[in-house]
N, C-alpha and C positions, 0 to 999 in steps of 0.2 A: 240655483240647483242645478239649472238645463245645461250649465255651459260645460259638463264634464260629458253630455249625452250626445252620443254619434248624431251625426245630419241625417235628416231623412234620408237623403240619399246613398246613404251607407245600408240603411234598414233593409234591403232585399241581399247582400250580400253577406248580413251578419244572421238574417234567418237563414241563409244557403249553408251557413257552416254550422248554425244549431242542426238543422236537419242531419247534416253529418257527425252531429254527436259533441260539437263545442260546445263544452255548459259555460265556458265565459263570454261565447257571442252570444248564447242563447241567453244569459241573464242581462247584456247589455242591451240585445235589442227590446227585450222586456220591460229593462227601465227608460227605454228611449220611447217605447209605446205606450206606455200608463198614462202619462199627462194627454196623449191625443185620445186615449180611450174614453178617459174621464171626460175629456170635452164632448166628444162624440156622441156620449152615453147623456150627460147630462143637458144637452140640447133638447132630448126627446123626453125624458123625464126630469120633474121639477124637484119629488120630493128624494131629499139628501141620500137617505136611509136605503130606499128603491132603486136610484140610482146606482150609490155602491155595490147593491147586491148584483147588478146588472154588468157592472163591471168585472166584479171578480166570477161570475158566468163567464163573462167573454175572454177572461184571460185563462180559465178552466179547457173554455171550447177550443181557445188557440193551442193549448199545450194538448188537446188532443189531436188535430186537426193538421198539427205542424209541419206533417209528411205531404200535407196535400197541397200545400203552395207551391207554386208555378216562380221559382227566383227571377225568371226573363220578366216576368209582368211586373207592376207597380204594387207595395206593399199597402199603401193607404188604402186603395178600395177595398181590398179582402176581408183586411180589417175591419174597416166600416161595415162591410157584409156582417159580419160576425156580430160585430157590436150593434145593427140596426138589429139582429134577428135577436140577441138576447134581449134588449131593450123591450121588444115588441111581447115576451115570452113574457118577461117580469111584471109589464103592466098587465098582461092579460091572467096571470097569478093574483095581480093584486085587483083585478074585476076594472081598472083604469081605461083598458084596450079600447072601448068602446068610442074614447074622446080622441084615440089616437088614428093620424092618418100618415099612410104610407107613402112617403115622399119618391122614396128612388125602388121603383117597382123593377126596374131592370136591372138594376143590382141585385136586387132580391132575388129576381129570375136566373141570375147567373151563380147564385153560391148555391153553395151543395144544403142539402138539409141537415142544420146544424142543432137538434133540438136533443141538447147534452142531459145526460143524467144529474143527478144531485151531485154537489161535490164529492160527499164519503161515498157514493157508489159507481164515480165514474170507473175505477181501478177494476173493482167486483166485476163491471160490466166486459171490461177488453179483456179481463182473464177468463170470463165465462166464453165468452165471443173466439178465443184465439183457442179455448178448449174444444169447442164445438169443431171449429175449420180445422183442427187437428185430425179429428175421426173421418174427415172428407177425402177420398182419393184426389191424388195434387190436382188434377185438371179442373174438375169440380169446384174444388178450393180457388182455384187461381180465377174461374170464372167469378165467384160470390164475392172474392176481393175485388177485381175489377169493377164487376158492376154493381154490386151493390154496397162497397165501401168506399172505395174510390169515385163512384157516381159514371163512369165511365159510359157511356153509349153502348148499345150491341156492334154498332159498326166498328167502333173504337177498337171497342175488347176484342171482334174477327179480327180486325188488322194486326192489333198488337200479340195477339195469340196464333196468327197466320189459320184461322178454323174460318169457315163459311158462318153467318150469320146464323142458319138452321144449328149448326154444330153448337155454336154458342148458346143458344137460346135452349138446346137438349140438354145439355152439361146443366147448366142454371137451373131448371127446371128440376133434374133428377138431386140434384143438392139441394134445393131447398124440401126438395119432397124427403129428405134423408135426414134434414136439420131439423124439420115438422118431426119425423118417427122419433129422435132422439130426445126431442122437448115434450113428448107424450111419455115416454117410457121414464 
C-alpha cells in the first residue's frame, strides 16, 4: 500500500503545492503523512482509540495550520511537533497525562500554539475569526494576523510591515481592544 505513496523527500514540495491550492498534491501529502502520524502518535499513546483520536486531531490541526508551514524546512519535524502536541492534549483529556513525559522540549518550544477546537467547531471558529478581523482597519488586522495568528515576533512583524516595534505594539493594542469591544457587544 505504501508503494504508491510519494517518498519523504517529496513531502515539502507537495505541501507547498497544497498551500498554493493544489488539491491533488494535498491529498497525496496527507496520504503519505498518515502512516507517519499514526506511528508518532502510537509511540506516545498505547490506547488504540485514544491514539486514533489524536491522529484525527493532528490531521485537523495540520489542515488548519498548513499555511504556516515553511517549505524550505523539512516537513517531518513540523508534523512531529503537531502530533506530539495533539497526543499530549488527548492524554490530558483522558486523565493520563501525569504519566506522560515530554521528550522533545526543543520541538515543542519551536512549535506554534496548536490547541485546536473540537473537529466540528473548527470551521465555525475560522469564520468567526475572519468576521472579526474584517471589522478591523487594515493595519490593525495585519498586526493581529502577523503576531497572533502567524506567531511572528514583534521585531519580525515590524520588519515585515516596515514599521517600528512601538508602532506594531500600538496597532496590536488598539486592535485587541477593539476586538474585546466587539466580543462584549
